[in-house]
C-alpha atoms as one frame of an Amber mdcrd trajectory, in Angstrom:
protein
 111.066 103.846 117.728 108.259 102.759 115.383 109.035 100.352 112.554 110.028
 101.718 109.160 108.434 100.736 105.852 109.704 101.115 102.289 107.605 102.845
  99.607 107.071 100.713  96.513 108.133 103.610  94.272 111.791 102.759  95.018
 111.348  99.628  92.891 110.551 101.850  89.905 109.263 100.026  86.853 111.291
  96.921  87.455 109.277  93.730  86.989 108.939  93.201  90.736 105.805  91.636
  92.159 104.313  92.798  95.435 105.286  89.575  97.278 108.834  90.018  95.993
 108.852  93.640  97.134 107.782  92.556 100.603 110.604  90.039 100.773 113.198
  92.492  99.490 112.049  95.144 101.957 112.457  92.637 104.794 115.929  91.772
 103.517 116.892  95.454 103.772 115.637  95.620 107.359 112.188  97.166 106.833
 108.944  95.985 108.421 107.318  95.896 104.997 106.066  97.931 102.042 103.732
 100.873 101.432 101.885 101.073  98.101 101.960 104.815  97.415 100.985 107.047
  94.486 103.546 106.783  91.697 104.743 103.338  92.725 104.246 100.058  90.870
 103.541  96.758  92.614 102.946  94.082  90.027 100.304  91.415  90.662  98.873
  93.412  93.577  95.431  92.798  92.083  95.859  89.116  92.915  96.076  89.887
  96.615  98.376  88.445  99.258  98.459  85.078 100.983  99.519  84.501 104.608
 102.831  83.104 103.355 103.576  86.430 101.689 103.316  88.321 104.972 105.240
  85.971 107.243 108.378  88.151 107.178 106.891  91.521 106.147 103.565  93.328
 105.904 101.759  95.826 103.731 101.458  98.978 105.841  99.280 101.271 103.745
  97.702 101.386 100.288  96.828 104.509  98.320  93.427 104.434  96.626  94.931
 105.192  93.216  96.932 101.961  93.445  93.646 100.036  93.391  91.228 102.210
  91.406  91.610 104.238  88.236  91.057 107.922  88.975  88.581 109.936  86.942
  89.201 113.536  86.018  87.963 115.656  88.922  84.964 117.880  88.249  82.599
 120.107  90.140  80.059 117.275  90.060  82.203 114.482  91.493  85.335 113.637
  93.425  88.138 111.554  91.853  86.234 108.441  92.941  82.535 107.912  93.551
  80.783 106.331  96.518  79.888 103.468  94.169  83.618 102.680  93.856  83.917
 101.886  97.551  82.674  98.295  97.364  85.284  97.300  94.766  87.994  99.253
  96.592  87.347  97.505  99.896  87.216  94.105  98.224  90.661  94.634  96.686
  92.078  96.086  99.897  90.879  93.095 101.912  92.707  90.734  99.579  95.880
  92.676 100.337  95.437  92.111 104.083  95.920  95.819 104.787  94.079  97.943
 107.362  95.324 101.429 106.391  94.007 103.337 103.377  95.432 106.558 101.978
  93.102 108.873 100.012  94.828 111.313  97.623  92.534 114.330  97.525  93.212
 115.625  94.026  93.085 119.123  92.610  90.634 121.981  92.487  88.512 121.518
  89.347  87.532 125.161  88.846  88.361 126.484  85.339  92.052 127.345  84.844
  92.971 126.383  88.417  94.495 122.992  87.647  96.441 124.388  84.683  97.819
 127.273  86.751  98.777 124.878  89.536 100.535 122.565  87.073 102.503 125.490
  85.642 103.693 126.549  89.075 104.541 122.968  89.992 106.710 122.590  86.880
 108.581 125.751  87.807 109.141 124.595  91.395 110.356 121.184  90.246 112.662
 122.946  87.824 114.353 124.623  90.781 112.925 128.084  90.111 112.356 130.424
  93.023 108.739 131.592  93.077 107.272 134.490  94.992 104.747 132.167  96.559
 102.479 134.713  98.193 102.215 136.908  95.101 102.511 134.434  92.211 101.031
 131.363  93.829  98.281 132.024  96.326  97.424 135.409  94.869  96.080 133.755
  91.732  93.874 131.302  93.607  92.701 133.849  96.172  91.593 136.169  93.381
  89.071 133.620  92.095  85.637 134.591  93.364  83.928 131.264  92.764  83.607
 128.980  95.750  82.976 125.952  93.567  85.595 123.988  95.480  83.024 123.650
  98.278  81.037 121.303  96.096  84.116 119.182  95.473  84.788 119.103  99.196
  81.255 117.811  99.771  81.835 114.995  97.271  85.087 114.090  99.030  83.235
 114.029 102.354  80.575 111.752 100.851  83.265 109.344  99.600  84.904 109.269
 103.034  81.560 108.747 104.726  80.812 105.755 102.514  84.227 104.271 103.331
  83.610 104.590 107.062  80.063 103.279 106.780  81.133 100.137 104.950  84.407
  99.573 106.828  84.201 101.164 110.289  87.381  99.424 111.465  89.509 100.626
 108.555  92.035 103.411 109.170  91.583 106.152 106.563  93.827 109.185 106.054
  93.651 112.001 103.515  96.757 113.157 101.662  97.104 116.712 100.244  98.545
 117.125  96.737 101.901 118.772  95.939 100.263 121.121  93.417  99.272 124.557
  94.744  95.974 123.812  92.987  95.383 120.864  95.289  91.827 120.658  96.598
  93.035 120.684 100.208  94.927 123.451 101.915  95.052 123.838 105.717  91.847
 125.880 105.818  89.862 123.498 103.643  91.110 120.458 105.526  89.781 122.018
 108.719  86.400 122.471 107.028  86.447 118.875 105.829  87.249 117.580 109.295
  84.342 119.582 110.709  82.085 117.658 108.326  83.637 114.248 108.954  85.059
 114.798 112.442  83.304 111.849 114.025  84.205 109.537 111.132  87.722 109.066
 112.483  89.431 110.376 109.338  93.161 111.003 109.733  95.869 113.088 108.095
  98.883 111.774 106.178 101.966 113.992 106.151 104.337 113.779 103.204 107.601
 115.575 104.024 108.563 116.169 100.390 105.082 117.163  99.250 104.842 119.773
 101.989 108.170 121.296 100.952 106.950 121.406  97.345 103.755 123.161  98.416
 105.759 125.559 100.543 107.826 126.621  97.535 104.667 127.303  95.504 102.251
 128.641  98.122 104.236 129.761 101.137 102.332 127.305 103.368 104.953 126.253
 105.894 105.078 122.510 106.701 104.785 123.504 110.354 101.342 124.946 109.642
 100.117 121.496 108.633 101.927 119.772 111.486 100.674 122.175 114.135  97.079
 121.861 112.931  96.800 118.146 112.179  99.503 116.168 114.004  96.880 115.108
 116.542  95.222 113.011 113.814  98.357 112.094 111.850  98.256 108.406 110.983
 101.507 108.260 109.053 104.199 110.108 107.136 106.077 109.642 103.884 109.702
 110.453 104.607 112.009 111.884 101.946 113.995 115.055 101.479 113.521 117.926
  99.027 116.073 120.230  97.402 116.205 122.330  94.257 112.771 121.137  93.192
 113.610 117.436  93.584 111.763 115.094  95.923 112.591 111.538  97.037 116.077
 112.427  98.184 117.718 110.585 101.091 117.148 112.320 104.442 119.712 114.986
 105.194 120.325 116.006 101.569 117.650 118.700 101.438 115.660 121.296 103.319
 113.197 119.186 105.322 113.246 120.219 108.979 113.530 116.782 110.553 113.729
 118.157 114.082 110.388 119.899 113.580 108.836 116.719 112.196 110.200 114.741
 115.135 108.449 117.105 117.553 105.075 116.493 115.916 105.241 112.927 114.596
 103.105 110.660 116.814 104.971 107.684 118.224 102.448 105.260 116.700 102.385
 106.882 113.221 103.402 104.756 110.244 106.803 105.775 108.873 107.515 105.205
 105.178 110.878 105.852 103.521 110.422 107.039  99.921 113.582 107.361  97.821
 113.920 107.572  94.054 114.518 104.362  92.075 117.896 105.703  90.952 119.376
 105.052  94.398 120.976 101.609  94.892 119.643  99.182  97.451 122.738  99.602
  99.591 121.667 103.128 100.488 118.347 102.003 101.965 119.775 100.776 105.249
 121.751 104.013 105.553 118.584 106.056 104.950 116.661 104.024 107.493 119.339
 104.511 110.131 119.502 108.243 109.355 115.746 108.606 109.824 115.743 106.576
 113.012 118.425 108.900 114.366 116.680 112.107 113.276 113.217 111.044 114.413
 114.195 109.398 117.688 111.731 110.664 120.367
């Protein structure tokens, strides 16, 4: 069984530095920490020293933990190719070899707003007729402007691979139904960057959220992209709420086990409201459910 890491979002907004998070994660039996979207790791900009990683390691860092995101537009992706040099400099100081790229939302007029409205309803526990209320709206838009955004994303990924060919890079779809990537668009992106070695990051809770809003089954993503899956964020989903302990929601853990590569990074992500004592229980539960 692969080692388990703890997402930094569990620490919430407590004044906890990244070195302290690494030590606490090790104390709870985890291999280390993952710096994911929504988490806070104080003093991460100062980097890590070898002494910080003697008992734990930083498994993966999301780009938005190191760079401020711009509003997406038809003319540019959330980050520009010119951001890559600074990004790689900061990542190197963190002694991490896995980068996660959140892919943002579709910037066509009214798309982001509509996606946000649906997302609020899903997270409020409302049942949505996904195929008629969700995808029907986006499918009815004639403009293919998202293709331009996809090209800018491809250019950003290309620059990453050009400057850091040994770095592992994975793209992460958004929970919003207005996310730039859906299964079809990710296939198009991979056709453009196929020989760049770009991977896919599966977020169990995000995929359940998307399913509620779009009808895209998590198995559709797993069946199409598990061959390039570099890691997975592991948390349950129920009644619109993510970051629940495994077993308390609707995630099909048996299905995920069938697709999850043995070498993929595994990251437990639970809400800050859960006490530390539950972490070991969650880790054991996941190890049991995901045992090959």
